[in-house]
C-alpha positions as a printed NumPy array, in Angstrom:
array([[ -4.785,  38.762, -16.405],
       [ -7.551,  36.234, -16.964],
       [ -5.615,  34.724, -19.882],
       [ -2.478,  34.476, -17.793],
       [ -4.33 ,  32.682, -15.023],
       [ -5.588,  30.123, -17.546],
       [ -2.071,  29.545, -18.885],
       [ -0.58 ,  29.336, -15.405],
       [ -3.3  ,  26.917, -14.288],
       [ -2.63 ,  24.683, -17.287],
       [  1.098,  24.692, -16.629],
       [  0.673,  23.949, -12.924],
       [ -1.589,  20.987, -13.655],
       [  0.335,  19.568, -16.611],
       [  3.927,  20.611, -15.772],
       [  5.822,  19.509, -18.831],
       [  9.229,  20.498, -17.454],
       [ 12.316,  18.753, -18.791],
       [ 14.968,  21.223, -17.66 ],
       [ 17.944,  19.525, -16.027],
       [ 18.434,  20.711, -12.472],
       [ 22.029,  19.945, -11.635],
       [ 24.236,  17.539, -13.564],
       [ 25.205,  15.583, -10.463],
       [ 21.667,  14.576,  -9.564],
       [ 20.873,  10.891,  -9.173],
       [ 19.376,   9.213, -12.254],
       [ 15.917,   7.72 , -11.635],
       [ 15.183,   6.598, -15.197],
       [ 16.733,   6.265, -18.646],
       [ 14.814,   6.402, -21.91 ],
       [ 16.913,   5.136, -24.821],
       [ 19.96 ,   6.437, -22.98 ],
       [ 18.413,   9.802, -22.115],
       [ 18.492,  10.394, -18.361],
       [ 15.732,  11.638, -16.089],
       [ 17.211,  12.892, -12.837],
       [ 15.896,  12.869,  -9.293],
       [ 16.006,  16.666,  -9.318],
       [ 13.773,  16.808, -12.37 ],
       [ 11.335,  14.337, -10.827],
       [ 11.253,  16.141,  -7.469],
       [ 10.543,  19.435,  -9.196],
       [  7.66 ,  17.955, -11.165],
       [  6.188,  16.139,  -8.153],
       [  6.374,  19.319,  -6.049],
       [  4.354,  21.292,  -8.601],
       [  1.753,  18.603,  -9.17 ],
       [  1.371,  18.203,  -5.392],
       [  0.901,  21.959,  -5.082],
       [ -1.757,  21.922,  -7.813],
       [ -3.619,  19.015,  -6.192],
       [ -3.538,  20.691,  -2.771],
       [ -4.989,  23.884,  -4.263],
       [ -7.949,  21.754,  -5.359],
       [ -8.519,  20.315,  -1.885],
       [ -6.292,  17.221,  -1.878],
       [ -4.456,  16.46 ,   1.36 ],
       [ -1.08 ,  14.799,   1.722],
       [ -1.104,  14.742,   5.499],
       [ -2.02 ,  11.856,   7.781],
       [ -0.955,   8.246,   8.105],
       [ -1.23 ,   7.523,   4.359],
       [  0.694,  10.617,   3.215],
       [  3.98 ,   8.779,   2.664],
       [  2.326,   6.107,   0.525],
       [  0.37 ,   8.738,  -1.436],
       [  3.577,  10.601,  -2.256],
       [  5.251,   7.378,  -3.401],
       [  2.354,   6.631,  -5.743],
       [  2.408,  10.222,  -7.047],
       [  6.162,   9.971,  -7.596],
       [  5.875,   6.672,  -9.505],
       [  2.986,   7.923, -11.675],
       [  4.799,  11.181, -12.391],
       [  7.987,   9.391, -13.436],
       [  5.995,   7.114, -15.741],
       [  4.442,  10.221, -17.333],
       [  7.898,  11.748, -17.776],
       [  9.098,   8.564, -19.476],
       [  6.149,   8.67 , -21.876],
       [  6.767,  12.347, -22.618],
       [ 10.456,  11.654, -23.295],
       [  9.437,   8.938, -25.763],
       [  7.129,  11.372, -27.549],
       [  9.79 ,  14.073, -27.8  ],
       [ 12.323,  11.545, -29.105],
       [  9.808,  10.197, -31.63 ],
       [  8.941,  13.705, -32.832],
       [ 12.624,  14.368, -33.532],
       [ 12.996,  11.035, -35.349],
       [  9.884,  11.701, -37.462],
       [ 11.055,  15.215, -38.319],
       [  8.14 ,  17.026, -36.643],
       [  9.894,  18.463, -33.584],
       [  9.07 ,  22.204, -33.397],
       [ 11.685,  24.737, -34.479],
       [ 13.064,  27.073, -31.818],
       [ 11.893,  30.075, -33.851],
       [  8.308,  28.764, -33.717],
       [  8.383,  28.418, -29.928],
       [ 10.12 ,  31.777, -29.463],
       [  7.365,  33.443, -31.492],
       [  4.628,  31.808, -29.393],
       [  6.35 ,  32.879, -26.169],
       [  6.663,  36.491, -27.3  ],
       [  2.96 ,  36.538, -28.194],
       [  2.083,  35.291, -24.711],
       [  4.301,  37.893, -23.044],
       [  2.747,  40.661, -25.139],
       [ -0.744,  39.684, -24.014],
       [  0.297,  40.274, -20.4  ],
       [  1.977,  43.609, -20.843],
       [  5.569,  42.524, -21.435],
       [  8.207,  40.214, -20.026],
       [  8.51 ,  41.862, -16.611],
       [  4.813,  41.535, -15.749],
       [  4.743,  38.046, -17.233],
       [  7.594,  36.88 , -15.003],
       [  6.097,  38.572, -11.945],
       [  2.899,  36.584, -12.38 ],
       [  4.796,  33.331, -12.899],
       [  6.687,  33.82 ,  -9.627],
       [  3.391,  33.875,  -7.735],
       [  2.931,  30.244,  -8.763],
       [  6.591,  29.26 ,  -8.329],
       [  7.008,  28.922, -12.077],
       [  9.632,  30.093, -14.529],
       [  9.512,  31.113, -18.172],
       [ 11.207,  27.814, -19.023],
       [  8.152,  25.931, -17.706],
       [  6.045,  27.66 , -20.355],
       [  8.646,  26.986, -23.046],
       [  8.921,  23.282, -22.189],
       [  5.152,  22.926, -22.189],
       [  4.926,  24.548, -25.634],
       [  7.662,  22.29 , -27.025],
       [  5.897,  19.192, -25.715],
       [  2.407,  20.166, -26.89 ],
       [  3.65 ,  21.169, -30.361],
       [  5.673,  17.965, -30.683],
       [  2.78 ,  15.793, -29.503],
       [  0.29 ,  17.45 , -31.85 ],
       [  2.586,  17.205, -34.878],
       [  3.498,  13.577, -34.135],
       [ -0.164,  12.641, -33.683],
       [ -1.102,  14.238, -37.002],
       [  1.716,  12.487, -38.872],
       [  1.055,   9.027, -37.429],
       [ -2.708,   9.239, -38.025],
       [ -2.635,  11.104, -41.336],
       [ -3.645,   8.08 , -43.437],
       [ -6.663,   7.083, -41.321],
       [ -9.719,   6.928, -43.575],
       [-13.392,   6.105, -42.983],
       [-15.732,   4.782, -45.686],
       [-19.48 ,   4.121, -45.826],
       [-19.054,   0.479, -44.828],
       [-17.089,   1.536, -41.739],
       [-19.839,   3.952, -40.763],
       [-22.65 ,   1.393, -41.153],
       [-20.724,  -1.299, -39.29 ],
       [-19.991,   1.13 , -36.465],
       [-23.653,   2.105, -36.206],
       [-24.823,  -1.526, -36.126],
       [-22.353,  -2.361, -33.345],
       [-22.953,   0.801, -31.303],
       [-26.628,   1.692, -31.681],
       [-26.965,   2.218, -27.945],
       [-24.559,   5.162, -28.219],
       [-26.713,   6.954, -30.767],
       [-29.859,   8.025, -29.012],
       [-31.535,  11.367, -28.666],
       [-31.381,  11.832, -24.895],
       [-34.369,  12.563, -22.71 ],
       [-35.031,  16.299, -22.949],
       [-36.298,  18.322, -20.002],
       [-37.995,  21.697, -19.995],
       [-38.109,  23.11 , -16.491],
       [-38.049,  26.27 , -14.44 ],
       [-36.09 ,  26.6  , -11.223],
       [-35.484,  28.907,  -8.29 ],
       [-32.062,  28.516,  -6.674],
       [-31.25 ,  29.467,  -3.091],
       [-27.551,  29.178,  -2.26 ],
       [-25.794,  28.477,   1.033],
       [-22.221,  28.509,   2.334],
       [-20.623,  25.076,   2.483],
       [-17.646,  25.051,   4.901],
       [-16.386,  21.817,   3.32 ],
       [-16.248,  23.188,  -0.22 ],
       [-12.581,  23.348,  -1.37 ],
       [-11.098,  26.443,  -3.034],
       [-10.937,  26.716,  -6.792],
       [ -8.046,  25.359,  -8.852],
       [ -6.422,  28.79 ,  -8.601],
       [ -6.702,  28.76 ,  -4.81 ],
       [ -9.577,  31.243,  -4.667],
       [-12.106,  30.69 ,  -1.859],
       [-15.619,  29.523,  -2.649],
       [-18.299,  32.17 ,  -3.163],
       [-19.861,  33.371,   0.095],
       [-23.556,  34.226,   0.395],
       [-23.648,  34.49 ,   4.217],
       [-26.422,  31.915,   4.549],
       [-26.324,  28.552,   6.288],
       [-27.665,  25.376,   4.731],
       [-30.555,  25.349,   7.201],
       [-31.471,  28.965,   6.431],
       [-31.348,  28.282,   2.687],
       [-33.664,  25.301,   3.088],
       [-36.165,  27.381,   5.081],
       [-36.103,  30.121,   2.438],
       [-36.767,  27.552,  -0.296],
       [-39.61 ,  26.052,   1.755],
       [-41.176,  29.526,   2.096],
       [-40.973,  29.938,  -1.671],
       [-42.813,  26.628,  -2.146],
       [-45.555,  27.877,   0.2  ],
       [-45.928,  31.066,  -1.869],
       [-46.147,  29.038,  -5.084],
       [-48.764,  26.731,  -3.579],
       [-50.733,  29.822,  -2.598],
       [-50.906,  30.887,  -6.229],
       [-47.862,  33.098,  -6.818],
       [-46.61 ,  32.912, -10.412],
       [-43.417,  30.826, -10.668],
       [-41.717,  33.006, -13.295],
       [-42.412,  36.173, -11.319],
       [-41.052,  34.682,  -8.106],
       [-37.985,  33.305,  -9.932],
       [-37.094,  36.779, -11.206],
       [-37.395,  38.107,  -7.673],
       [-35.865,  35.325,  -5.567],
       [-33.664,  33.026,  -7.642],
       [-29.873,  33.236,  -7.266],
       [-29.194,  31.485, -10.574],
       [-27.963,  34.349, -12.762],
       [-28.297,  32.193, -15.891],
       [-32.031,  31.626, -15.577],
       [-33.631,  34.165, -13.224],
       [-34.202,  36.818, -15.895],
       [-36.06 ,  34.204, -17.969],
       [-38.401,  33.445, -15.101],
       [-36.244,  30.54 , -13.972],
       [-36.377,  28.803, -17.378],
       [-33.346,  26.498, -17.728],
       [-31.584,  26.811, -21.091],
       [-28.677,  24.839, -22.52 ],
       [-25.491,  26.39 , -23.883],
       [-27.118,  26.866, -27.297],
       [-30.031,  28.745, -25.749],
       [-32.57 ,  25.945, -26.135],
       [-35.218,  25.593, -23.405],
       [-35.022,  21.798, -23.856],
       [-31.853,  20.491, -22.23 ],
       [-30.526,  16.916, -22.256],
       [-30.817,  14.865, -19.082],
       [-27.441,  14.536, -17.386],
       [-25.759,  17.122, -19.594],
       [-26.438,  20.406, -17.817],
       [-28.018,  20.223, -14.377],
       [-26.984,  18.222, -11.283],
       [-28.212,  14.619, -11.121],
       [-30.385,  15.436,  -8.08 ],
       [-32.086,  18.189, -10.083],
       [-32.873,  15.951, -13.072],
       [-34.107,  13.14 , -10.85 ],
       [-36.503,  15.476,  -9.015],
       [-37.705,  17.11 , -12.236],
       [-38.451,  13.792, -13.942],
       [-40.43 ,  12.631, -10.886],
       [-42.913,  15.474, -11.477],
       [-45.893,  15.682, -13.784],
       [-45.847,  18.601, -16.263],
       [-47.024,  21.79 , -14.577],
       [-46.216,  20.593, -11.057],
       [-43.568,  21.856,  -8.631],
       [-41.401,  20.009,  -6.123],
       [-43.036,  19.554,  -2.73 ],
       [-39.703,  20.017,  -0.939],
       [-36.456,  21.84 ,  -1.783],
       [-33.954,  19.785,  -3.806],
       [-30.466,  19.947,  -2.326],
       [-27.463,  20.028,  -4.688],
       [-23.861,  21.15 ,  -4.317],
       [-24.923,  24.506,  -5.758],
       [-27.742,  25.097,  -3.296],
       [-31.436,  24.284,  -2.863],
       [-33.677,  24.236,  -5.938],
       [-37.413,  24.665,  -6.236],
       [-38.362,  23.098,  -9.573],
       [-41.347,  23.355, -11.891],
       [-41.504,  20.807, -14.713],
       [-42.814,  22.175, -18.005],
       [-42.424,  19.113, -20.251],
       [-40.41 ,  15.951, -20.946],
       [-39.397,  14.58 , -24.361],
       [-38.597,  10.843, -24.013],
       [-35.321,   9.29 , -25.171],
       [-35.367,   8.202, -28.828],
       [-33.216,   5.727, -30.753],
       [-31.671,   7.448, -33.768],
       [-31.948,   5.781, -37.178],
       [-28.789,   5.206, -39.214],
       [-29.512,   8.253, -41.363],
       [-30.097,  10.387, -38.259],
       [-26.881,   9.144, -36.645],
       [-24.694,   9.195, -39.752],
       [-23.554,  12.803, -39.437],
       [-22.462,  12.34 , -35.832],
       [-20.671,   9.09 , -36.697],
       [-18.823,  10.933, -39.464],
       [-17.577,  13.291, -36.758],
       [-16.828,  10.641, -34.13 ],
       [-15.429,   7.649, -36.011],
       [-12.343,   9.237, -37.631],
       [-11.344,  10.624, -34.231],
       [-11.78 ,   7.225, -32.575],
       [ -9.808,   5.478, -35.314],
       [ -7.009,   8.017, -35.034],
       [ -6.929,   7.624, -31.255],
       [ -6.779,   3.838, -31.61 ],
       [ -3.936,   4.045, -34.121],
       [ -1.937,   6.473, -32.002],
       [ -2.509,   4.389, -28.871],
       [ -1.131,   1.353, -30.698],
       [  1.778,   3.447, -31.974],
       [  2.631,   4.541, -28.419],
       [  2.377,   0.963, -27.176],
       [  4.779,  -0.207, -29.894],
       [  7.066,   2.729, -29.179],
       [  7.209,   1.858, -25.492],
       [  7.745,  -1.845, -26.138],
       [ 10.6  ,  -1.222, -28.563],
       [ 12.311,   1.381, -26.357],
       [ 15.047,   0.716, -23.865],
       [ 13.53 ,   2.069, -20.651],
       [ 15.079,   1.71 , -17.227],
       [ 12.808,   2.804, -14.361],
       [ 14.859,   2.691, -11.178],
       [ 11.909,   3.533,  -8.949],
       [ 10.223,   0.317, -10.066],
       [ 13.411,  -1.617,  -9.447],
       [ 13.808,  -0.146,  -5.968],
       [ 10.141,  -0.49 ,  -4.965],
       [  9.786,  -2.84 ,  -1.969],
       [  7.708,  -5.998,  -2.362],
       [  4.27 ,  -5.961,  -0.758],
       [  4.454,  -8.029,   2.466],
       [  2.499, -11.286,   2.557],
       [ -1.051, -10.746,   3.727],
       [ -1.111,  -7.098,   2.653],
       [ -3.591,  -6.013,  -0.074],
       [ -2.057,  -5.642,  -3.502],
       [ -2.105,  -2.193,  -5.007],
       [ -2.416,  -1.318,  -8.663],
       [  0.977,  -2.147, -10.215],
       [  2.689,   0.602, -12.205],
       [  2.836,   0.233, -15.961],
       [  5.597,  -2.142, -16.963],
       [  8.671,  -0.814, -18.732],
       [ 10.891,  -2.713, -21.037]])
């Protein structure tokens, strides 16, 4: 079930659906003669709107009409780009075979107990099996096209050294923080539901009550109570309470990088302390109120070329491939015959009105 929810969530957000809904539908765009219909666009916009609303977005109010127009224009531009990619994959001979997609689909169905249960779950999210199929075709085509276009990208030692010299600021060992924390949560009525529409976790405690509880904990610490002992007893951070409130990164290290793990308010409060000291007042974050004890700080350090070389070897080929594929897509778009009727029909902004961000131009 958990795997299905992940797949469904990905499909709802990405919605790579190219199924024609009715031959008589109005054409809103053409990509090298291939039509995109109003029905296809409406279907895509409806699903993206549904996904955005499940994450707290609102399309009501005086600006709702304009918001929907912008969403419609952006969605159509995405559909045009995706059509170009599918066409290019066919031209380059890397479009996935039907047998490959059929095999992937059967594997997905098997993981969820068969086709009947699979389809039942899809209906809950107003999806069809074809949505999954279209998404798999697009992702396979995109991946294969990307690999073919970027296959000859190479990086040599001179490239690595030049990159380091021009981007030293990007290769630093971040400030490392070692800290303990006690978290007291509260219910936030303004917190939106999760991407799957599930309500936020409830702890039946108001913000004011949580703050008072955290303040009481600070009083106990100031009176001599051991921080680690109190963290095990009081903290509501399941990731750290059993370690006496010691914050650890995803690799299990007790030194975590500033800005990479904890909320900005947490890091700011921790770095304002001297080692061994605790916060004099609770630190409010979106996750709740923290009481923090700073253990140590390791200052930021500039990496030497030799220290940075391994990371550059990982980063630079990816960047070069991305740059090449971006240029390829730009050339592909510029050489294509694209007719975007929504752009043609868009009304001119009245004189005196602020200019919005223009949609990407089509040739």
